[in-house]
Biopython code that builds the backbone (N, CA, C, O; Angstrom):
import numpy as np
from Bio.PDB.StructureBuilder import StructureBuilder

atoms = [
    (1, "MET", "N", (49.664, -33.423, -6.203)),
    (1, "MET", "CA", (48.780, -34.165, -5.354)),
    (1, "MET", "C", (49.167, -35.719, -5.099)),
    (1, "MET", "O", (49.435, -36.451, -6.051)),
    (2, "ASP", "N", (49.179, -36.168, -3.796)),
    (2, "ASP", "CA", (49.557, -37.479, -3.487)),
    (2, "ASP", "C", (48.457, -38.433, -3.922)),
    (2, "ASP", "O", (47.347, -38.269, -3.417)),
    (3, "LYS", "N", (48.645, -39.442, -4.827)),
    (3, "LYS", "CA", (47.680, -40.358, -5.045)),
    (3, "LYS", "C", (47.540, -41.661, -4.279)),
    (3, "LYS", "O", (46.649, -42.465, -4.554)),
    (4, "ASN", "N", (48.440, -41.864, -3.305)),
    (4, "ASN", "CA", (48.480, -42.754, -2.383)),
    (4, "ASN", "C", (47.391, -42.517, -1.208)),
    (4, "ASN", "O", (47.299, -41.461, -0.582)),
    (5, "ILE", "N", (46.632, -43.583, -1.017)),
    (5, "ILE", "CA", (45.533, -43.477, 0.072)),
    (5, "ILE", "C", (45.798, -44.505, 1.070)),
    (5, "ILE", "O", (46.062, -45.660, 0.734)),
    (6, "THR", "N", (45.734, -44.105, 2.358)),
    (6, "THR", "CA", (45.865, -45.175, 3.402)),
    (6, "THR", "C", (44.681, -45.631, 4.149)),
    (6, "THR", "O", (43.637, -44.994, 4.013)),
    (7, "VAL", "N", (44.717, -46.567, 4.854)),
    (7, "VAL", "CA", (43.614, -47.217, 5.494)),
    (7, "VAL", "C", (43.046, -46.012, 6.538)),
    (7, "VAL", "O", (43.827, -45.471, 7.321)),
    (8, "GLY", "N", (41.731, -45.669, 6.483)),
    (8, "GLY", "CA", (41.186, -44.701, 7.271)),
    (8, "GLY", "C", (41.236, -43.310, 6.783)),
    (8, "GLY", "O", (40.575, -42.405, 7.290)),
    (9, "GLN", "N", (42.023, -43.168, 5.806)),
    (9, "GLN", "CA", (42.176, -41.764, 5.079)),
    (9, "GLN", "C", (40.821, -41.443, 4.281)),
    (9, "GLN", "O", (40.373, -42.418, 3.677)),
    (10, "LYS", "N", (40.169, -40.382, 4.182)),
    (10, "LYS", "CA", (39.008, -40.083, 3.239)),
    (10, "LYS", "C", (39.575, -40.021, 1.815)),
    (10, "LYS", "O", (40.601, -39.463, 1.423)),
    (11, "ALA", "N", (38.620, -40.760, 1.103)),
    (11, "ALA", "CA", (39.037, -40.845, -0.461)),
    (11, "ALA", "C", (38.798, -39.417, -1.104)),
    (11, "ALA", "O", (37.875, -38.687, -0.744)),
    (12, "PRO", "N", (39.697, -39.093, -2.072)),
    (12, "PRO", "CA", (39.547, -37.799, -2.694)),
    (12, "PRO", "C", (38.418, -37.976, -3.506)),
    (12, "PRO", "O", (38.040, -39.100, -3.835)),
    (13, "ASP", "N", (37.712, -36.688, -3.938)),
    (13, "ASP", "CA", (36.592, -36.771, -4.920)),
    (13, "ASP", "C", (37.071, -37.182, -6.235)),
    (13, "ASP", "O", (38.233, -36.932, -6.556)),
    (14, "PHE", "N", (36.230, -37.826, -7.068)),
    (14, "PHE", "CA", (36.687, -38.392, -8.278)),
    (14, "PHE", "C", (35.517, -38.213, -9.298)),
    (14, "PHE", "O", (34.368, -38.013, -8.904)),
    (15, "LEU", "N", (35.822, -38.287, -10.529)),
    (15, "LEU", "CA", (34.794, -38.421, -11.493)),
    (15, "LEU", "C", (35.128, -39.289, -12.474)),
    (15, "LEU", "O", (36.089, -39.036, -13.200)),
    (16, "LEU", "N", (34.332, -40.509, -12.644)),
    (16, "LEU", "CA", (34.509, -41.531, -13.402)),
    (16, "LEU", "C", (33.223, -41.943, -14.139)),
    (16, "LEU", "O", (32.098, -41.600, -13.774)),
    (17, "LYS", "N", (33.486, -42.691, -15.184)),
    (17, "LYS", "CA", (32.272, -43.331, -15.872)),
    (17, "LYS", "C", (31.772, -44.723, -15.355)),
    (17, "LYS", "O", (32.584, -45.638, -15.218)),
    (18, "ASP", "N", (30.549, -44.880, -15.089)),
    (18, "ASP", "CA", (30.128, -46.197, -14.773)),
    (18, "ASP", "C", (29.699, -47.024, -15.949)),
    (18, "ASP", "O", (29.691, -46.569, -17.093)),
    (19, "GLN", "N", (29.359, -48.196, -15.658)),
    (19, "GLN", "CA", (29.093, -49.264, -16.586)),
    (19, "GLN", "C", (28.275, -48.807, -17.817)),
    (19, "GLN", "O", (28.383, -49.409, -18.885)),
    (20, "THR", "N", (27.414, -47.687, -17.659)),
    (20, "THR", "CA", (26.578, -47.292, -18.647)),
    (20, "THR", "C", (27.097, -45.967, -19.498)),
    (20, "THR", "O", (26.534, -45.492, -20.484)),
    (21, "GLY", "N", (28.316, -45.488, -18.866)),
    (21, "GLY", "CA", (28.983, -44.359, -19.477)),
    (21, "GLY", "C", (28.529, -43.087, -18.807)),
    (21, "GLY", "O", (28.891, -41.983, -19.212)),
    (22, "LYS", "N", (27.769, -43.255, -17.825)),
    (22, "LYS", "CA", (27.151, -41.982, -17.050)),
    (22, "LYS", "C", (28.365, -41.671, -16.095)),
    (22, "LYS", "O", (28.954, -42.557, -15.475)),
    (23, "ASP", "N", (28.720, -40.191, -16.024)),
    (23, "ASP", "CA", (29.542, -39.629, -15.158)),
    (23, "ASP", "C", (29.191, -39.893, -13.575)),
    (23, "ASP", "O", (28.049, -39.682, -13.167)),
    (24, "VAL", "N", (30.071, -40.291, -12.840)),
    (24, "VAL", "CA", (29.566, -40.630, -11.495)),
    (24, "VAL", "C", (30.753, -40.065, -10.628)),
    (24, "VAL", "O", (31.911, -40.306, -10.968)),
    (25, "SER", "N", (30.460, -39.284, -9.465)),
    (25, "SER", "CA", (31.246, -38.679, -8.723)),
    (25, "SER", "C", (31.153, -39.168, -7.203)),
    (25, "SER", "O", (30.036, -39.536, -6.840)),
    (26, "LEU", "N", (32.116, -39.211, -6.343)),
    (26, "LEU", "CA", (32.067, -39.539, -5.119)),
    (26, "LEU", "C", (31.006, -38.775, -4.209)),
    (26, "LEU", "O", (30.459, -39.186, -3.186)),
    (27, "LYS", "N", (30.876, -37.667, -4.797)),
    (27, "LYS", "CA", (29.838, -36.672, -4.041)),
    (27, "LYS", "C", (28.492, -37.227, -4.242)),
    (27, "LYS", "O", (27.619, -37.070, -3.388)),
    (28, "ASP", "N", (28.281, -37.888, -5.369)),
    (28, "ASP", "CA", (26.939, -38.577, -5.563)),
    (28, "ASP", "C", (26.417, -39.628, -4.601)),
    (28, "ASP", "O", (25.293, -40.113, -4.727)),
    (29, "PHE", "N", (27.248, -39.961, -3.651)),
    (29, "PHE", "CA", (27.064, -40.896, -2.647)),
    (29, "PHE", "C", (27.075, -40.408, -1.259)),
    (29, "PHE", "O", (27.035, -41.141, -0.271)),
    (30, "LEU", "N", (27.129, -39.193, -1.247)),
    (30, "LEU", "CA", (27.149, -38.499, 0.212)),
    (30, "LEU", "C", (26.079, -38.855, 1.082)),
    (30, "LEU", "O", (24.907, -38.699, 0.738)),
    (31, "GLY", "N", (26.442, -39.369, 2.301)),
    (31, "GLY", "CA", (25.488, -39.737, 3.129)),
    (31, "GLY", "C", (25.141, -41.281, 3.088)),
    (31, "GLY", "O", (24.321, -41.746, 3.880)),
    (32, "GLN", "N", (25.752, -42.026, 2.191)),
    (32, "GLN", "CA", (25.540, -43.382, 2.076)),
    (32, "GLN", "C", (26.717, -44.147, 2.103)),
    (32, "GLN", "O", (27.816, -43.635, 1.888)),
    (33, "TRP", "N", (26.539, -45.506, 2.387)),
    (33, "TRP", "CA", (27.804, -46.393, 2.473)),
    (33, "TRP", "C", (28.192, -46.637, 1.091)),
    (33, "TRP", "O", (27.361, -46.698, 0.185)),
    (34, "LEU", "N", (29.534, -46.787, 0.906)),
    (34, "LEU", "CA", (30.101, -46.962, -0.426)),
    (34, "LEU", "C", (31.310, -47.837, -0.410)),
    (34, "LEU", "O", (32.225, -47.575, 0.371)),
    (35, "ILE", "N", (31.377, -48.871, -1.229)),
    (35, "ILE", "CA", (32.499, -49.587, -1.383)),
    (35, "ILE", "C", (33.021, -49.362, -2.728)),
    (35, "ILE", "O", (32.391, -49.560, -3.767)),
    (36, "ILE", "N", (34.369, -48.879, -2.619)),
    (36, "ILE", "CA", (35.153, -48.664, -3.816)),
    (36, "ILE", "C", (36.093, -49.910, -4.112)),
    (36, "ILE", "O", (36.976, -50.095, -3.275)),
    (37, "TYR", "N", (36.040, -50.647, -5.008)),
    (37, "TYR", "CA", (36.715, -51.951, -5.292)),
    (37, "TYR", "C", (37.695, -51.663, -6.428)),
    (37, "TYR", "O", (37.335, -51.429, -7.582)),
    (38, "PHE", "N", (39.115, -51.702, -5.961)),
    (38, "PHE", "CA", (40.141, -51.624, -6.888)),
    (38, "PHE", "C", (40.878, -52.970, -7.303)),
    (38, "PHE", "O", (41.049, -53.775, -6.388)),
    (39, "TYR", "N", (41.186, -53.201, -8.155)),
    (39, "TYR", "CA", (41.926, -54.579, -8.396)),
    (39, "TYR", "C", (43.009, -54.319, -9.510)),
    (39, "TYR", "O", (42.828, -53.443, -10.355)),
    (40, "PRO", "N", (44.097, -55.074, -9.488)),
    (40, "PRO", "CA", (45.177, -54.830, -10.530)),
    (40, "PRO", "C", (44.963, -55.175, -11.875)),
    (40, "PRO", "O", (45.490, -54.522, -12.775)),
    (41, "LYS", "N", (44.085, -56.347, -12.140)),
    (41, "LYS", "CA", (43.896, -56.858, -13.454)),
    (41, "LYS", "C", (42.686, -57.553, -13.562)),
    (41, "LYS", "O", (42.454, -58.422, -12.723)),
    (42, "ASP", "N", (41.815, -57.306, -14.513)),
    (42, "ASP", "CA", (40.551, -58.013, -14.886)),
    (42, "ASP", "C", (40.738, -59.537, -15.118)),
    (42, "ASP", "O", (41.727, -60.018, -15.671)),
    (43, "ASN", "N", (39.716, -60.224, -14.654)),
    (43, "ASN", "CA", (39.653, -61.635, -15.180)),
    (43, "ASN", "C", (40.910, -62.577, -14.638)),
    (43, "ASN", "O", (41.452, -63.448, -15.318)),
    (44, "THR", "N", (41.264, -62.223, -13.268)),
    (44, "THR", "CA", (42.417, -63.046, -12.673)),
    (44, "THR", "C", (41.735, -63.643, -11.405)),
    (44, "THR", "O", (40.779, -63.157, -10.801)),
    (45, "PRO", "N", (42.417, -64.802, -11.117)),
    (45, "PRO", "CA", (41.888, -65.506, -9.832)),
    (45, "PRO", "C", (41.675, -64.518, -8.644)),
    (45, "PRO", "O", (40.627, -64.541, -7.999)),
    (46, "GLY", "N", (42.673, -63.665, -8.373)),
    (46, "GLY", "CA", (42.559, -62.692, -7.149)),
    (46, "GLY", "C", (41.313, -61.893, -7.151)),
    (46, "GLY", "O", (40.546, -61.906, -6.189)),
    (47, "CYS", "N", (41.075, -61.108, -8.363)),
    (47, "CYS", "CA", (40.038, -60.074, -8.516)),
    (47, "CYS", "C", (38.650, -60.835, -8.434)),
    (47, "CYS", "O", (37.647, -60.270, -7.998)),
    (48, "THR", "N", (38.645, -62.225, -8.902)),
    (48, "THR", "CA", (37.289, -63.053, -9.109)),
    (48, "THR", "C", (36.955, -63.426, -7.434)),
    (48, "THR", "O", (35.822, -63.399, -6.954)),
    (49, "THR", "N", (38.047, -63.730, -6.775)),
    (49, "THR", "CA", (37.843, -64.337, -5.410)),
    (49, "THR", "C", (37.364, -63.143, -4.537)),
    (49, "THR", "O", (36.444, -63.264, -3.728)),
    (50, "GLU", "N", (38.036, -61.993, -4.744)),
    (50, "GLU", "CA", (37.632, -60.823, -3.928)),
    (50, "GLU", "C", (36.151, -60.233, -4.230)),
    (50, "GLU", "O", (35.388, -59.762, -3.387)),
    (51, "ALA", "N", (35.915, -60.364, -5.626)),
    (51, "ALA", "CA", (34.547, -60.056, -6.089)),
    (51, "ALA", "C", (33.468, -60.899, -5.490)),
    (51, "ALA", "O", (32.423, -60.372, -5.108)),
    (52, "LEU", "N", (33.690, -62.290, -5.382)),
    (52, "LEU", "CA", (32.893, -63.270, -4.768)),
    (52, "LEU", "C", (32.639, -62.987, -3.279)),
    (52, "LEU", "O", (31.564, -63.236, -2.733)),
    (53, "ASP", "N", (33.673, -62.463, -2.675)),
    (53, "ASP", "CA", (33.704, -62.215, -1.249)),
    (53, "ASP", "C", (32.576, -61.107, -0.916)),
    (53, "ASP", "O", (31.832, -61.172, 0.063)),
    (54, "PHE", "N", (32.567, -60.063, -1.902)),
    (54, "PHE", "CA", (31.642, -59.049, -1.741)),
    (54, "PHE", "C", (30.322, -59.542, -1.970)),
    (54, "PHE", "O", (29.424, -58.924, -1.398)),
    (55, "SER", "N", (30.016, -60.488, -2.656)),
    (55, "SER", "CA", (28.715, -60.978, -3.051)),
    (55, "SER", "C", (28.137, -61.780, -1.847)),
    (55, "SER", "O", (26.952, -61.817, -1.517)),
    (56, "GLN", "N", (29.188, -62.420, -1.245)),
    (56, "GLN", "CA", (29.004, -63.388, -0.067)),
    (56, "GLN", "C", (28.517, -62.476, 1.222)),
    (56, "GLN", "O", (27.670, -62.885, 2.016)),
    (57, "TYR", "N", (29.027, -61.458, 1.307)),
    (57, "TYR", "CA", (28.736, -60.452, 2.391)),
    (57, "TYR", "C", (27.632, -59.363, 2.140)),
    (57, "TYR", "O", (27.351, -58.467, 2.936)),
    (58, "ARG", "N", (27.139, -59.541, 1.100)),
    (58, "ARG", "CA", (26.036, -58.605, 0.691)),
    (58, "ARG", "C", (25.026, -58.246, 1.683)),
    (58, "ARG", "O", (24.702, -57.090, 1.956)),
    (59, "GLN", "N", (24.537, -59.334, 2.220)),
    (59, "GLN", "CA", (23.370, -59.156, 3.534)),
    (59, "GLN", "C", (24.100, -58.399, 4.569)),
    (59, "GLN", "O", (23.561, -57.394, 5.031)),
    (60, "LYS", "N", (25.199, -58.745, 4.964)),
    (60, "LYS", "CA", (25.785, -58.075, 6.052)),
    (60, "LYS", "C", (26.107, -56.612, 5.730)),
    (60, "LYS", "O", (25.957, -55.759, 6.604)),
    (61, "PHE", "N", (26.556, -56.288, 4.478)),
    (61, "PHE", "CA", (26.605, -54.875, 4.182)),
    (61, "PHE", "C", (25.335, -54.222, 4.277)),
    (61, "PHE", "O", (25.276, -53.089, 4.755)),
    (62, "ALA", "N", (24.270, -54.842, 3.856)),
    (62, "ALA", "CA", (22.854, -54.210, 3.878)),
    (62, "ALA", "C", (22.579, -53.895, 5.240)),
    (62, "ALA", "O", (22.021, -52.836, 5.528)),
    (63, "GLU", "N", (22.928, -54.738, 6.115)),
    (63, "GLU", "CA", (22.596, -54.416, 7.639)),
    (63, "GLU", "C", (23.295, -53.263, 8.366)),
    (63, "GLU", "O", (22.867, -52.812, 9.429)),
    (64, "SER", "N", (24.412, -52.797, 7.734)),
    (64, "SER", "CA", (25.209, -51.774, 8.196)),
    (64, "SER", "C", (24.562, -50.394, 8.177)),
    (64, "SER", "O", (25.191, -49.412, 8.571)),
]
sb = StructureBuilder()
sb.init_structure("model")
sb.init_model(0)
sb.init_chain("A")
sb.init_seg("    ")
for serial, (resi, resn, name, xyz) in enumerate(atoms, 1):
    if name == "N":
        sb.init_residue(resn, " ", resi, " ")
    sb.init_atom(name, np.array(xyz, "f"), 0.0, 1.0, " ", f" {name:<3s}", serial, name[0])
structure = sb.get_structure()
């Protein structure tokens, strides 16, 4: 299976644990908008800046 995803390509289904340890699958969000946020390393300036951008545009996402 190719693990590379390109812009516009549908994400493959996945099963991961959320912050509470509950299993979450892409299928759980069917019919909803979803942002999947990947970053290379936690607590770095780049990931912090990008995370703040998401917060800044929260209202705009809610309007979509």
